[in-house]
C-alpha positions as CSV (number, residue, x, y, z in Angstrom):
1,M,0.0,0.0,0.0
2,T,1.2,3.5,-0.8
3,D,-0.4,6.8,-0.2
4,A,0.5,10.0,-1.9
5,S,-0.8,13.5,-2.0
6,T,-2.9,14.5,-5.0
7,P,-1.8,17.6,-7.0
8,R,-4.1,19.7,-4.8
9,P,-2.2,20.4,-1.6
10,D,-5.4,20.5,0.5
11,T,-6.4,16.9,-0.2
12,K,-4.9,13.4,0.3
13,T,-5.2,10.2,-1.6
14,V,-5.1,6.5,-0.5
15,A,-3.6,4.3,-3.2
16,I,-3.3,0.5,-3.2
17,E,-1.8,-1.7,-5.8
18,R,-1.8,-5.5,-5.8
19,E,-1.1,-8.2,-8.3
20,F,-3.8,-10.9,-8.7
21,R,-3.4,-14.2,-10.4
22,H,-6.6,-13.8,-12.3
23,P,-7.2,-12.3,-15.8
24,P,-8.6,-8.7,-16.2
25,E,-12.0,-10.1,-17.2
26,K,-12.4,-11.8,-13.9
27,L,-11.4,-8.8,-11.9
28,W,-13.7,-6.6,-14.0
29,R,-16.6,-8.9,-13.1
30,A,-15.8,-8.5,-9.4
31,L,-15.6,-4.7,-9.7
32,T,-18.8,-4.3,-11.6
33,Q,-21.3,-7.0,-10.8
34,P,-23.5,-6.1,-7.7
35,H,-23.7,-9.6,-6.3
36,L,-19.9,-9.9,-6.4
37,L,-19.3,-6.4,-5.0
38,S,-21.5,-7.4,-2.2
39,E,-19.3,-10.4,-1.4
40,W,-16.1,-8.4,-1.0
41,L,-16.9,-4.7,-0.6
42,M,-20.4,-3.7,0.4
43,Q,-24.1,-4.3,-0.5
44,T,-24.8,-2.3,-3.6
45,D,-27.1,-1.8,-6.6
46,F,-24.1,-0.8,-8.8
47,R,-24.5,-0.5,-12.6
48,P,-21.4,-0.3,-14.8
49,E,-22.8,2.4,-17.1
50,L,-21.5,5.9,-17.7
51,G,-23.5,8.3,-15.5
52,A,-25.3,5.5,-13.5
53,T,-25.8,6.2,-9.8
54,S,-25.9,3.7,-7.0
55,R,-25.5,3.2,-3.3
56,F,-23.0,1.2,-1.3
57,T,-24.2,0.3,2.2
58,A,-22.6,-1.2,5.3
59,A,-23.2,-1.3,9.0
60,W,-21.3,1.9,9.4
61,G,-23.4,3.8,6.8
62,E,-23.9,4.5,3.2
63,V,-22.1,6.2,0.3
64,A,-23.5,7.3,-3.0
65,C,-21.7,6.5,-6.2
66,E,-21.8,7.8,-9.8
67,V,-19.8,6.3,-12.7
68,L,-17.7,9.0,-14.2
69,E,-15.5,7.0,-16.6
70,I,-15.7,3.4,-17.8
71,E,-13.3,1.5,-20.0
72,P,-14.2,-2.2,-19.7
73,Q,-11.5,-4.4,-18.2
74,R,-9.1,-1.4,-18.0
75,R,-10.4,1.5,-16.0
76,L,-13.4,2.5,-13.8
77,V,-13.8,5.9,-12.1
78,T,-16.6,6.7,-9.7
79,T,-17.5,9.2,-7.1
80,W,-17.8,8.1,-3.5
81,V,-19.9,10.5,-1.5
82,G,-21.3,10.2,2.0
83,L,-20.6,10.5,5.7
84,G,-18.9,13.9,5.1
85,I,-16.6,12.7,2.3
86,D,-16.6,13.6,-1.4
87,T,-14.0,11.5,-3.0
88,T,-13.2,9.8,-6.4
89,I,-12.2,6.2,-6.7
90,T,-10.2,5.2,-9.7
91,W,-9.7,1.5,-10.5
92,T,-6.9,0.7,-13.1
93,L,-6.4,-2.9,-14.3
94,T,-3.2,-3.8,-16.1
95,E,-2.7,-7.3,-17.6
96,T,0.5,-9.0,-16.5
97,A,2.2,-12.2,-17.5
98,T,0.7,-13.9,-14.5
99,G,-2.6,-12.2,-14.1
100,T,-3.6,-8.6,-13.4
101,R,-2.2,-5.6,-11.5
102,L,-5.0,-3.7,-9.8
103,R,-4.5,-0.2,-8.6
104,M,-7.2,1.7,-6.6
105,E,-6.9,5.4,-5.8
106,Q,-9.4,7.1,-3.5
107,S,-8.7,10.8,-3.8
108,G,-10.1,14.0,-2.4
109,F,-9.8,13.6,1.3
110,R,-9.6,17.0,2.9
111,R,-6.8,17.6,5.4
112,D,-9.4,17.9,8.2
113,Q,-10.8,14.4,7.4
114,G,-8.1,12.5,9.2
115,R,-10.5,9.9,10.6
116,A,-12.0,9.1,7.2
117,Y,-8.6,9.1,5.5
118,G,-7.2,6.8,8.2
119,G,-10.2,4.5,7.9
120,A,-9.7,4.2,4.2
121,R,-6.0,3.5,4.6
122,A,-6.8,0.8,7.1
123,N,-9.8,-0.8,5.4
124,W,-8.8,-1.0,1.7
125,P,-6.2,-3.7,2.2
126,N,-8.8,-5.8,4.0
127,H,-11.2,-5.3,1.0
128,F,-8.4,-6.4,-1.3
129,D,-7.9,-9.6,0.7
130,R,-11.7,-10.3,0.5
131,L,-11.6,-9.5,-3.3
132,D,-8.8,-12.1,-3.7
133,A,-10.9,-14.7,-1.9
134,C,-13.9,-13.8,-4.0
135,L,-11.9,-14.2,-7.2
136,D,-10.6,-17.6,-6.1
137,S,-14.2,-18.7,-5.7
138,L,-15.3,-17.7,-9.2
139,A,-15.3,-20.1,-12.1
């Protein structure tokens, strides 16, 4: 896991990159199909369509999402708004010789949002672990 500042000095970004032993098509399914997202991330009604809006819900609350960019099996950009945060999540998939490198960046945390930023830094690696287990269970 790495975290770096965005070009704007008043915000922070959480970035995680991991190699998975699965092809981009399989990761794309897990990133865009609601029943799979619910297995490793949160309950959702997500639709992988430009401009589509959805909700992600968990015991701690709810965030709203809008699809800003979509390039199947390569890149997905969404908003992530709720509980006082207004961030953007960018998923980038890069095929490798042994699978896929997945990079997730959640950008836009204000400097006064230390708790939300810390929570994202702590929780995204756990989500990636659950994503890996979800991928292993898929045919």
